[in-house]
N, CA, C and O of each residue as an XYZ file, in Angstrom:
856
protein
N       0.856     -1.194      0.000
C       0.000      0.000      0.000
C       0.882      1.231      0.000
O       1.841      1.313      0.767
N       0.569      2.171     -0.842
C       1.370      3.375     -0.943
C       0.737      4.479     -0.127
O      -0.460      4.744     -0.235
N       1.557      5.122      0.696
C       1.095      6.262      1.460
C       2.116      7.359      1.332
O       3.238      7.112      0.889
N       1.753      8.573      1.712
C       2.662      9.690      1.502
C       3.008     10.424      2.773
O       2.168     10.560      3.663
N       4.256     10.908      2.870
C       4.674     11.723      3.977
C       5.932     12.464      3.586
O       6.593     12.110      2.609
N       6.264     13.497      4.350
C       7.481     14.253      4.099
C       8.146     14.526      5.421
O       7.546     15.127      6.313
N       9.381     14.089      5.556
C      10.131     14.306      6.771
C      11.260     15.283      6.490
O      11.357     15.842      5.398
N      12.101     15.481      7.478
C      13.189     16.414      7.314
C      14.300     15.876      6.446
O      15.131     16.647      5.965
N      14.340     14.553      6.228
C      15.382     13.943      5.424
C      14.743     13.084      4.354
O      13.686     12.492      4.573
N      15.381     13.016      3.194
C      14.790     12.299      2.066
C      14.671     10.813      2.335
O      13.796     10.145      1.784
N      15.566     10.281      3.201
C      15.562      8.834      3.414
C      14.664      8.404      4.555
O      14.617      7.215      4.871
N      13.957      9.315      5.179
C      13.154      8.961      6.339
C      12.139      7.889      5.994
O      11.485      7.935      4.952
N      12.020      6.904      6.911
C      11.018      5.872      6.739
C      11.471      4.697      5.903
O      10.740      3.710      5.820
N      12.651      4.746      5.270
C      13.114      3.627      4.468
C      13.412      2.429      5.366
O      13.858      2.603      6.499
N      13.171      1.224      4.875
C      13.383      0.017      5.655
C      14.718     -0.612      5.290
O      14.955     -0.955      4.132
N      15.572     -0.758      6.262
C      16.850     -1.416      6.035
C      16.582     -2.887      5.740
O      15.872     -3.553      6.495
N      17.139     -3.392      4.662
C      16.838     -4.746      4.219
C      17.648     -5.762      5.012
O      18.493     -6.469      4.463
N      17.376     -5.821      6.315
C      18.058     -6.763      7.186
C      17.041     -7.400      8.111
O      16.096     -6.750      8.559
N      17.245     -8.681      8.392
C      16.357     -9.365      9.325
C      16.502     -8.739     10.704
O      17.597     -8.361     11.122
N      15.384     -8.639     11.394
C      15.419     -8.114     12.742
C      15.214     -6.616     12.839
O      15.136     -6.066     13.937
N      15.127     -5.943     11.679
C      14.910     -4.505     11.675
C      13.505     -4.187     11.172
O      12.931     -4.941     10.387
N      12.968     -3.078     11.627
C      11.654     -2.656     11.183
C      11.569     -1.152     11.079
O      12.300     -0.435     11.762
N      10.682     -0.667     10.227
C      10.436      0.770     10.080
C       9.078      1.068     10.705
O       8.068      0.455     10.358
N       9.075      2.008     11.619
C       7.861      2.394     12.326
C       7.572      3.859     12.013
O       8.485      4.676     11.900
N       6.291      4.172     11.875
C       5.890      5.559     11.629
C       4.770      5.932     12.592
O       3.819      5.177     12.797
N       4.910      7.101     13.168
C       3.888      7.642     14.052
C       3.060      8.611     13.227
O       3.575      9.626     12.758
N       1.787      8.309     13.046
C       0.974      9.053     12.083
C      -0.322      9.572     12.693
O      -0.804      9.092     13.719
N      -0.856     10.574     12.011
C      -2.185     11.105     12.317
C      -3.078     10.804     11.130
O      -2.708     11.078      9.989
N      -4.257     10.239     11.388
C      -5.222      9.946     10.334
C      -6.375     10.957     10.415
O      -6.999     11.090     11.468
N      -6.662     11.662      9.333
C      -7.782     12.615      9.324
C      -9.110     11.881      9.203
O      -9.634     11.723      8.101
N      -9.649     11.436     10.315
C     -10.813     10.549     10.282
C     -12.157     11.275     10.352
O     -13.198     10.662     10.114
N     -12.151     12.557     10.672
C     -13.433     13.253     10.783
C     -14.168     13.237      9.444
O     -13.552     13.325      8.383
N     -15.483     13.123      9.513
C     -16.308     12.936      8.315
C     -16.128     14.054      7.301
O     -16.025     13.791      6.103
N     -16.090     15.310      7.770
C     -15.984     16.442      6.850
C     -14.655     16.414      6.091
O     -14.619     16.682      4.890
N     -13.568     16.088      6.791
C     -12.260     16.046      6.142
C     -12.177     14.866      5.184
O     -11.614     14.992      4.096
N     -12.722     13.735      5.570
C     -12.723     12.568      4.687
C     -13.488     12.875      3.402
O     -13.067     12.470      2.318
N     -14.608     13.587      3.517
C     -15.401     13.948      2.340
C     -14.615     14.899      1.430
O     -14.661     14.770      0.206
N     -13.893     15.854      2.032
C     -13.093     16.787      1.257
C     -11.973     16.067      0.509
O     -11.720     16.353     -0.661
N     -11.301     15.130      1.184
C     -10.229     14.365      0.556
C     -10.764     13.513     -0.591
O     -10.152     13.437     -1.657
N     -11.903     12.876     -0.365
C     -12.487     12.046     -1.415
C     -12.837     12.888     -2.633
O     -12.603     12.471     -3.767
N     -13.397     14.071     -2.404
C     -13.760     14.945     -3.518
C     -12.526     15.374     -4.305
O     -12.562     15.436     -5.534
N     -11.417     15.673     -3.589
C     -10.185     16.100     -4.255
C      -9.595     14.965     -5.077
O      -9.161     15.181     -6.209
N      -9.574     13.758     -4.523
C      -9.012     12.616     -5.239
C      -9.882     12.219     -6.429
O      -9.367     11.873     -7.493
N     -11.196     12.269     -6.248
C     -12.101     11.955     -7.362
C     -11.917     12.966     -8.494
O     -11.919     12.596     -9.668
N     -11.760     14.229     -8.139
C     -11.546     15.269     -9.143
C     -10.244     15.011     -9.906
O     -10.208     15.126    -11.131
N      -9.174     14.662     -9.182
C      -7.895     14.397     -9.832
C      -7.979     13.241    -10.809
O      -7.411     13.304    -11.899
N      -8.677     12.196    -10.429
C      -8.827     11.029    -11.314
C      -9.661     11.384    -12.542
O      -9.343     10.952    -13.650
N     -10.719     12.163    -12.357
C     -11.563     12.552    -13.481
C     -10.814     13.437    -14.478
O     -10.982     13.301    -15.690
N      -9.984     14.348    -13.953
C      -9.271     15.291    -14.809
C      -8.053     14.677    -15.494
O      -7.749     15.011    -16.639
N      -7.353     13.778    -14.795
C      -6.070     13.287    -15.297
C      -6.015     11.769    -15.467
O      -4.984     11.225    -15.862
N      -7.114     11.092    -15.173
C      -7.176      9.652    -15.393
C      -6.185      8.869    -14.556
O      -5.871      9.250    -13.428
N      -5.687      7.758    -15.119
C      -4.777      6.872    -14.397
C      -3.429      7.518    -14.120
O      -2.656      7.014    -13.305
N      -3.140      8.621    -14.787
C      -1.866      9.317    -14.555
C      -1.850     10.020    -13.200
O      -0.786     10.367    -12.686
N      -3.023     10.225    -12.630
C      -3.106     10.845    -11.305
C      -2.959      9.745    -10.269
O      -3.902      8.995    -10.016
N      -1.791      9.646     -9.673
C      -1.477      8.549     -8.759
C      -1.910      8.893     -7.333
O      -1.091      9.276     -6.497
N      -3.187      8.751     -7.076
C      -3.714      9.039     -5.741
C      -3.239      7.985     -4.752
O      -3.169      6.802     -5.086
N      -2.917      8.407     -3.551
C      -2.503      7.464     -2.519
C      -3.714      6.706     -1.986
O      -4.821      7.241     -1.928
N      -3.490      5.479     -1.607
C      -4.585      4.659     -1.091
C      -5.050      5.149      0.274
O      -6.215      4.987      0.636
N      -4.138      5.747      1.025
C      -4.487      6.249      2.352
C      -3.716      7.535      2.606
O      -2.502      7.593      2.409
N      -4.424      8.557      3.040
C      -3.806      9.848      3.311
C      -3.567      9.967      4.814
O      -4.462      9.713      5.620
N      -2.343     10.359      5.176
C      -2.003     10.479      6.580
C      -0.878     11.494      6.754
O      -0.136     11.791      5.817
N      -0.771     12.010      7.953
C       0.301     12.923      8.318
C       1.289     12.166      9.190
O       0.921     11.669     10.254
N       2.534     12.074      8.753
C       3.554     11.376      9.521
C       4.267     12.371     10.423
O       4.826     13.361      9.951
N       4.243     12.105     11.713
C       4.883     12.962     12.706
C       6.325     12.535     12.955
O       7.189     13.376     13.201
N       6.589     11.231     12.892
C       7.939     10.728     13.142
C       8.115      9.371     12.482
O       7.152      8.632     12.279
N       9.363      9.055     12.149
C       9.712      7.750     11.589
C      10.855      7.155     12.409
O      11.829      7.838     12.726
N      10.721      5.879     12.743
C      11.719      5.202     13.561
C      12.226      3.969     12.826
O      11.428      3.157     12.358
N      13.525      3.822     12.721
C      14.140      2.641     12.115
C      14.942      1.958     13.214
O      16.044      2.393     13.548
N      14.388      0.891     13.772
C      14.978      0.275     14.951
C      14.963     -1.248     14.829
O      14.282     -1.820     13.978
N      15.735     -1.879     15.704
C      15.664     -3.334     15.811
C      14.298     -3.704     16.384
O      13.811     -3.049     17.306
N      13.683     -4.747     15.842
C      12.318     -5.070     16.233
C      12.207     -5.451     17.706
O      11.133     -5.333     18.296
N      13.292     -5.902     18.294
C      13.244     -6.256     19.705
C      13.053     -5.022     20.595
O      12.712     -5.142     21.772
N      13.279     -3.825     20.010
C      13.096     -2.586     20.755
C      11.664     -2.070     20.673
O      11.348     -1.026     21.243
N      10.801     -2.789     19.972
C       9.422     -2.313     19.794
C       8.706     -2.060     21.121
O       8.090     -1.005     21.269
N       8.757     -2.982     22.102
C       8.080     -2.703     23.373
C       8.611     -1.448     24.063
O       7.846     -0.698     24.670
N       9.912     -1.225     23.969
C      10.505     -0.031     24.572
C      10.013      1.223     23.874
O       9.690      2.216     24.525
N       9.957      1.178     22.544
C       9.442      2.314     21.785
C       8.010      2.623     22.189
O       7.657      3.788     22.374
N       7.197      1.613     22.326
C       5.799      1.826     22.689
C       5.679      2.445     24.081
O       4.841      3.321     24.294
N       6.502      2.004     25.026
C       6.443      2.556     26.385
C       6.830      4.041     26.376
O       6.176      4.860     27.023
N       7.889      4.379     25.644
C       8.324      5.761     25.590
C       7.275      6.637     24.906
O       6.992      7.742     25.368
N       6.702      6.150     23.811
C       5.676      6.928     23.113
C       4.456      7.142     24.002
O       3.896      8.237     24.047
N       4.054      6.105     24.699
C       2.899      6.233     25.596
C       3.189      7.265     26.681
O       2.324      8.075     27.016
N       4.388      7.241     27.224
C       4.756      8.166     28.291
C       4.644      9.615     27.821
O       4.165     10.473     28.561
N       5.083      9.884     26.603
C       5.070     11.250     26.082
C       3.687     11.646     25.570
O       3.172     12.706     25.929
N       3.087     10.806     24.737
C       1.841     11.173     24.070
C       0.672     11.254     25.040
O      -0.244     12.050     24.831
N       0.684     10.451     26.090
C      -0.423     10.458     27.049
C      -0.527     11.787     27.783
O      -1.529     12.044     28.450
N       0.500     12.644     27.671
C       0.474     13.946     28.329
C       0.106     15.089     27.377
O       0.044     16.249     27.786
N      -0.139     14.753     26.105
C      -0.439     15.776     25.106
C      -1.948     15.919     24.912
O      -2.703     14.957     25.053
N      -2.367     17.145     24.586
C      -3.785     17.415     24.373
C      -4.147     17.428     22.886
O      -3.301     17.671     22.025
N      -5.404     17.163     22.614
C      -5.924     17.239     21.249
C      -5.806     18.672     20.733
O      -5.853     19.628     21.508
N      -5.652     18.810     19.414
C      -5.567     20.138     18.815
C      -6.090     20.092     17.386
O      -6.072     19.038     16.751
N      -6.561     21.244     16.870
C      -7.099     21.284     15.508
C      -6.017     21.581     14.480
O      -5.014     22.224     14.788
N      -6.226     21.108     13.257
C      -5.389     21.433     12.107
C      -6.290     22.028     11.037
O      -7.325     21.454     10.698
N      -5.892     23.185     10.504
C      -6.646     23.831      9.446
C      -5.832     23.827      8.159
O      -4.611     23.981      8.186
N      -6.504     23.652      7.053
C      -5.829     23.652      5.750
C      -6.762     24.262      4.710
O      -7.985     24.176      4.821
N      -6.143     24.896      3.672
C      -7.002     25.580      2.696
C      -6.472     25.576      1.269
O      -7.129     26.128      0.385
N      -5.304     24.974      1.003
C      -4.847     24.910     -0.385
C      -3.824     23.793     -0.572
O      -3.548     23.019      0.345
N      -3.269     23.727     -1.781
C      -2.395     22.622     -2.157
C      -0.999     23.121     -2.516
O      -0.805     24.300     -2.812
N      -0.039     22.213     -2.484
C       1.323     22.507     -2.906
C       1.918     21.262     -3.534
O       1.256     20.227     -3.619
N       3.190     21.357     -3.983
C       3.840     20.200     -4.586
C       5.269     20.081     -4.099
O       5.867     21.056     -3.644
N       5.800     18.897     -4.198
C       7.164     18.589     -3.784
C       7.955     18.121     -4.991
O       7.652     17.075     -5.566
N       8.969     18.889     -5.379
C       9.847     18.521     -6.489
C       9.064     18.167     -7.751
O       9.474     17.306     -8.529
N       7.939     18.838     -7.939
C       7.104     18.586     -9.125
C       6.802     17.089     -9.279
O       6.748     16.572    -10.395
N       6.611     16.421     -8.178
C       6.363     14.986     -8.207
C       5.114     14.615     -7.431
O       4.348     13.759     -7.875
N       4.893     15.232     -6.294
C       3.764     14.874     -5.451
C       2.899     16.088     -5.140
O       3.366     17.227     -5.148
N       1.653     15.820     -4.873
C       0.677     16.848     -4.536
C       0.301     16.681     -3.071
O      -0.013     15.577     -2.625
N       0.334     17.775     -2.330
C       0.021     17.670     -0.915
C      -0.888     18.802     -0.465
O      -1.039     19.815     -1.147
N      -1.488     18.603      0.700
C      -2.335     19.615      1.321
C      -1.485     20.420      2.289
O      -0.757     19.863      3.111
N      -1.589     21.737      2.179
C      -0.842     22.623      3.072
C      -1.617     22.829      4.384
O      -2.848     22.822      4.410
N      -0.863     23.010      5.454
C      -1.462     23.355      6.736
C      -1.258     24.838      6.999
O      -0.187     25.378      6.724
N      -2.268     25.489      7.525
C      -2.192     26.924      7.762
C      -1.230     27.266      8.896
O      -0.609     28.329      8.887
N      -1.107     26.371      9.868
C      -0.222     26.616     11.010
C       0.532     25.336     11.340
O      -0.069     24.348     11.764
N       1.854     25.351     11.146
C       2.677     24.176     11.428
C       3.019     24.044     12.914
O       3.497     23.003     13.363
N       2.765     25.117     13.667
C       3.198     25.162     15.056
C       2.783     23.980     15.917
O       3.642     23.360     16.544
N       1.485     23.639     15.974
C       1.067     22.540     16.846
C       1.695     21.201     16.470
O       2.010     20.398     17.348
N       1.881     20.953     15.179
C       2.471     19.679     14.753
C       3.947     19.631     15.105
O       4.442     18.615     15.590
N       4.651     20.734     14.860
C       6.061     20.784     15.222
C       6.251     20.661     16.729
O       7.183     20.004     17.192
N       5.369     21.291     17.485
C       5.457     21.207     18.944
C       5.283     19.765     19.405
O       5.987     19.299     20.300
N       4.332     19.063     18.777
C       4.121     17.662     19.114
C       5.371     16.843     18.803
O       5.781     16.005     19.606
N       5.979     17.085     17.631
C       7.193     16.366     17.256
C       8.322     16.657     18.231
O       9.091     15.756     18.568
N       8.435     17.903     18.692
C       9.497     18.272     19.627
C       9.357     17.536     20.951
O      10.350     17.261     21.624
N       8.123     17.219     21.323
C       7.915     16.475     22.564
C       8.500     15.066     22.495
O       8.654     14.397     23.517
N       8.826     14.622     21.270
C       9.389     13.277     21.086
C      10.914     13.266     21.156
O      11.526     12.220     20.944
N      11.543     14.408     21.451
C      12.997     14.457     21.527
C      13.573     13.471     22.548
O      14.600     12.857     22.260
N      12.964     13.289     23.726
C      13.496     12.292     24.659
C      13.474     10.871     24.084
O      14.374     10.072     24.343
N      12.430     10.570     23.298
C      12.353      9.256     22.655
C      13.492      9.115     21.649
O      14.154      8.079     21.590
N      13.712     10.160     20.866
C      14.800     10.160     19.889
C      16.142      9.946     20.575
O      16.944      9.125     20.129
N      16.393     10.685     21.662
C      17.671     10.588     22.367
C      17.900      9.183     22.900
O      19.010      8.658     22.807
N      16.862      8.570     23.457
C      17.025      7.225     24.001
C      17.308      6.201     22.898
O      18.210      5.374     23.032
N      16.536      6.259     21.808
C      16.711      5.278     20.740
C      18.082      5.391     20.088
O      18.650      4.385     19.663
N      18.612      6.593     20.004
C      19.914      6.782     19.375
C      21.054      6.183     20.191
O      22.159      6.018     19.675
N      20.805      5.855     21.454
C      21.844      5.190     22.243
C      22.123      3.787     21.717
O      23.143      3.185     22.055
N      21.223      3.271     20.895
C      21.433      1.948     20.293
C      22.575      1.973     19.284
O      23.156      0.931     18.983
N      22.899      3.146     18.761
C      24.008      3.266     17.822
C      23.609      3.193     16.369
O      24.090      3.983     15.557
N      22.728      2.251     16.018
C      22.322      2.088     14.631
C      20.888      2.525     14.367
O      20.476      2.639     13.213
N      20.139      2.767     15.411
C      18.756      3.194     15.241
C      18.724      4.585     14.600
O      19.643      5.383     14.785
N      17.657      4.866     13.846
C      17.488      6.155     13.204
C      16.102      6.701     13.526
O      15.105      5.980     13.491
N      16.069      7.968     13.836
C      14.815      8.638     14.159
C      14.731      9.920     13.340
O      15.694     10.686     13.288
N      13.598     10.159     12.705
C      13.371     11.388     11.942
C      12.057     12.001     12.411
O      10.999     11.378     12.329
N      12.145     13.225     12.900
C      10.967     13.956     13.334
C      10.554     14.938     12.241
O      11.410     15.498     11.557
N       9.271     15.147     12.077
C       8.770     15.991     10.998
C       9.294     17.419     11.140
O       9.308     17.976     12.238
N       9.716     17.996     10.039
C      10.208     19.370     10.002
C       9.230     20.267      9.243
O       8.898     21.365      9.692
N       8.778     19.784      8.094
C       7.828     20.535      7.275
C       6.558     19.700      7.119
O       6.443     18.941      6.157
N       5.614     19.821      8.029
C       4.409     18.977      7.991
C       3.595     19.194      6.723
O       3.258     20.324      6.370
N       3.289     18.110      6.056
C       2.457     18.134      4.853
C       1.683     16.829      4.788
O       2.092     15.835      5.388
N       0.576     16.819      4.072
C      -0.216     15.613      3.917
C      -0.344     15.308      2.428
O      -1.167     15.905      1.735
N       0.472     14.378      1.941
C       0.514     14.046      0.524
C      -0.744     13.270      0.132
O      -1.170     12.357      0.839
N      -1.335     13.651     -1.017
C      -2.526     12.944     -1.492
C      -2.281     12.230     -2.821
O      -3.056     11.353     -3.203
N      -1.204     12.600     -3.533
C      -0.873     11.941     -4.802
C       0.630     12.077     -5.030
O       1.229     13.086     -4.658
N       1.239     11.055     -5.646
C       2.685     11.099     -5.876
C       3.033     10.300     -7.133
O       2.169      9.695     -7.766
N       4.322     10.316     -7.473
C       4.790      9.558     -8.621
C       4.415     10.164     -9.952
O       4.352      9.461    -10.960
N       4.161     11.473     -9.970
C       3.793     12.144    -11.212
C       4.945     13.056    -11.615
O       5.250     14.019    -10.912
N       5.573     12.766    -12.720
C       6.738     13.538    -13.114
C       6.470     14.495    -14.261
O       5.464     14.388    -14.963
N       7.398     15.439    -14.437
C       7.415     16.303    -15.607
C       6.167     17.129    -15.814
O       5.630     17.727    -14.881
N       5.712     17.151    -17.067
C       4.596     18.002    -17.466
C       3.313     17.667    -16.721
O       2.532     18.559    -16.389
N       3.092     16.365    -16.455
C       1.871     15.982    -15.755
C       1.833     16.617    -14.375
O       0.819     17.190    -13.979
N       2.938     16.516    -13.642
C       2.979     17.085    -12.297
C       2.702     18.579    -12.335
O       1.969     19.093    -11.489
N       3.276     19.280    -13.301
C       3.048     20.721    -13.406
C       1.591     21.029    -13.736
O       1.019     21.987    -13.216
N       0.990     20.207    -14.607
C      -0.416     20.420    -14.953
C      -1.324     20.203    -13.757
O      -2.263     20.962    -13.521
N      -1.021     19.140    -12.999
C      -1.820     18.851    -11.808
C      -1.706     19.990    -10.808
O      -2.710     20.461    -10.274
N      -0.469     20.433    -10.554
C      -0.266     21.494     -9.578
C      -0.969     22.779    -10.004
O      -1.622     23.427     -9.187
N      -0.840     23.152    -11.277
C      -1.483     24.378    -11.742
C      -2.992     24.302    -11.589
O      -3.643     25.292    -11.255
N      -3.539     23.125    -11.837
C      -4.985     22.940    -11.710
C      -5.401     23.062    -10.245
O      -6.327     23.803     -9.916
N      -4.714     22.335     -9.373
C      -5.100     22.325     -7.962
C      -4.743     23.633     -7.259
O      -5.368     23.985     -6.258
N      -3.745     24.357     -7.772
C      -3.337     25.601     -7.125
C      -4.468     26.625     -7.100
O      -4.505     27.498     -6.233
N      -5.382     26.513     -8.046
C      -6.498     27.456     -8.104
C      -7.706     26.971     -7.303
O      -8.731     27.649     -7.237
N      -7.574     25.804     -6.701
C      -8.687     25.216     -5.959
C      -8.464     25.421     -4.458
O      -7.675     24.709     -3.836
N      -9.156     26.384     -3.894
C      -9.048     26.652     -2.464
C     -10.226     25.995     -1.740
O     -11.294     25.792     -2.318
N     -10.016     25.680     -0.511
C     -11.071     25.058      0.284
C     -10.866     25.447      1.742
O      -9.807     25.946      2.122
N     -11.862     25.219      2.526
C     -11.778     25.469      3.965
C     -12.001     24.148      4.664
O     -13.138     23.696      4.802
N     -10.920     23.525      5.107
C     -11.028     22.211      5.716
C     -10.150     22.087      6.940
O      -9.362     22.978      7.256
N     -10.298     20.985      7.611
C      -9.482     20.736      8.789
C      -9.989     19.535      9.557
O     -11.014     18.943      9.220
N      -9.260     19.193     10.581
C      -9.651     18.062     11.406
C      -9.005     18.191     12.779
O      -8.037     18.932     12.955
N      -9.539     17.476     13.729
C      -9.030     17.475     15.094
C      -8.079     16.299     15.254
O      -8.417     15.169     14.901
N      -6.894     16.563     15.785
C      -5.943     15.488     16.079
C      -6.318     14.916     17.433
O      -6.069     15.534     18.468
N      -6.914     13.740     17.420
C      -7.421     13.112     18.633
C      -6.560     11.956     19.101
O      -6.632     11.557     20.263
N      -5.740     11.411     18.199
C      -4.901     10.264     18.548
C      -3.778     10.133     17.533
O      -3.864     10.667     16.427
N      -2.727      9.424     17.912
C      -1.643      9.079     17.004
C      -1.572      7.564     16.906
O      -1.859      6.856     17.872
N      -1.188      7.071     15.732
C      -1.095      5.636     15.521
C       0.327      5.252     15.135
O       0.980      5.941     14.350
N       0.791      4.156     15.690
C       2.116      3.642     15.365
C       1.961      2.494     14.375
O       1.340      1.476     14.680
N       2.538      2.670     13.173
C       2.485      1.667     12.120
C       3.855      1.031     11.939
O       4.883      1.632     12.252
N       3.851     -0.188     11.433
C       5.099     -0.930     11.276
C       5.188     -1.559      9.892
O       4.223     -2.123      9.375
N       6.385     -1.443      9.308
C       6.709     -2.140      8.068
C       7.936     -3.003      8.315
O       8.868     -2.582      9.000
N       7.938     -4.204      7.763
C       9.074     -5.097      7.902
C       9.832     -5.181      6.583
O       9.244     -4.950      5.526
N      11.132     -5.508      6.619
C      11.935     -5.596      5.391
C      11.312     -6.532      4.371
O      10.882     -7.636      4.706
N      11.267     -6.082      3.118
C      10.773     -6.912      2.033
C       9.268     -6.989      1.930
O       8.745     -7.736      1.102
N       8.550     -6.227      2.759
C       7.092     -6.269      2.735
C       6.542     -4.869      2.465
O       7.011     -3.887      3.041
N       5.533     -4.787      1.575
C       4.908     -3.510      1.272
C       3.769     -3.195      2.232
O       3.407     -2.032      2.415
N       3.210     -4.225      2.840
C       2.074     -4.012      3.729
C       2.538     -3.417      5.057
O       3.715     -3.484      5.409
N       1.609     -2.849      5.768
C       1.910     -2.286      7.075
C       0.890     -2.801      8.074
O      -0.179     -3.283      7.699
N       1.229     -2.696      9.330
C       0.308     -3.146     10.358
C       0.243     -2.112     11.476
O       1.227     -1.435     11.773
N      -0.923     -2.004     12.085
C      -1.111     -1.098     13.205
C      -0.552     -1.758     14.462
O      -0.959     -2.859     14.833
N       0.376     -1.077     15.105
C       0.999     -1.607     16.319
C       0.284     -1.099     17.560
O       0.008     -1.869     18.480
N      -0.021      0.207     17.590
C      -0.673      0.785     18.763
C      -1.356      2.090     18.393
O      -0.986      2.740     17.416
N      -2.338      2.463     19.167
C      -3.044      3.740     19.009
C      -2.933      4.488     20.321
O      -3.231      3.939     21.382
N      -2.502      5.751     20.252
C      -2.265      6.555     21.444
C      -3.230      7.740     21.464
O      -3.014      8.714     20.743
N      -4.290      7.677     22.273
C      -5.236      8.796     22.346
C      -4.584     10.006     23.025
O      -3.724      9.852     23.892
N      -5.001     11.201     22.623
C      -4.558     12.427     23.267
C      -5.578     12.849     24.317
O      -6.740     12.443     24.275
N      -5.121     13.670     25.257
C      -6.036     14.202     26.262
C      -7.035     15.153     25.612
O      -6.710     15.783     24.606
N      -8.239     15.272     26.159
C      -9.178     16.255     25.629
C      -8.577     17.660     25.722
O      -7.842     17.962     26.662
N      -8.884     18.502     24.763
C      -8.391     19.880     24.780
C      -8.832     20.577     26.063
O      -9.999     20.492     26.444
N      -7.906     21.265     26.732
C      -8.206     21.972     27.966
C      -8.115     21.118     29.217
O      -8.380     21.608     30.315
N      -7.745     19.847     29.075
C      -7.720     18.929     30.226
C      -6.748     19.409     31.300
O      -7.068     19.366     32.488
N      -5.583     19.858     30.898
C      -4.587     20.277     31.883
C      -5.099     21.429     32.734
O      -5.026     21.396     33.963
N      -5.619     22.450     32.058
C      -6.095     23.628     32.770
C      -7.276     23.290     33.655
O      -7.342     23.733     34.801
N      -8.211     22.507     33.134
C      -9.404     22.165     33.902
C      -9.069     21.348     35.139
O      -9.808     21.384     36.123
N      -7.968     20.616     35.102
C      -7.604     19.757     36.227
C      -6.364     20.258     36.975
O      -5.745     19.524     37.745
N      -6.021     21.521     36.730
C      -4.902     22.162     37.430
C      -3.608     21.359     37.306
O      -2.875     21.185     38.279
N      -3.343     20.876     36.092
C      -2.151     20.059     35.871
C      -1.074     20.772     35.061
O      -0.035     20.186     34.758
N      -1.316     22.028     34.712
C      -0.379     22.712     33.833
C       1.025     22.810     34.421
O       2.005     22.814     33.677
N       1.133     22.890     35.739
C       2.451     23.030     36.351
C       3.220     21.703     36.368
O       4.434     21.689     36.574
N       2.512     20.593     36.150
C       3.150     19.292     36.228
C       3.490     18.694     34.867
O       4.399     17.872     34.758
N       2.764     19.102     33.831
C       2.962     18.508     32.529
C       3.711     19.470     31.630
O       3.544     20.684     31.750
N       4.562     18.931     30.699
C       5.349     19.780     29.816
C       4.457     20.463     28.779
O       4.950     21.222     27.945
């Protein structure tokens, strides 16, 4: 299954072709009905306008972090992620237009990258711990984007971008949980490892916990 994401490094998320290693991604899925309807309309429009040349992704998601670790470290990764994410609150994401990456992929722009970057920064302790392994690799999102189509080169990519660049919309979704996905070497499929719900918005303030939580 093909999905899209953009990290700070071009190689983020790649799976080392060695036994015992796995690629994990911490993602946000835009599951709210209004956002799902908007995405479906955009993808249907792309297919109608450009046919099979419009390579829509099977699943649209926002990748917050990518981890390349030995699979035996999976339980440790889950414990660290739970420790950090369980202290974070839900937040909204707003988006209203499209952009492209290297004239190859089409993505949805976010109006404010701040909340997503802040969430990624909270994972720095996880990154520091995993890097003590020596060979583990961690990539945290730098430029948050949500890719909806990729693999379109040259003139087609430019035509798609020019068409979508004039299409503005008012959309968004609430980030209510993060999901940890796993890919193994030599396999295209992915599996859900864990789902980490966020605290309700305002939970810290309502429960006088702001002084205790980061």
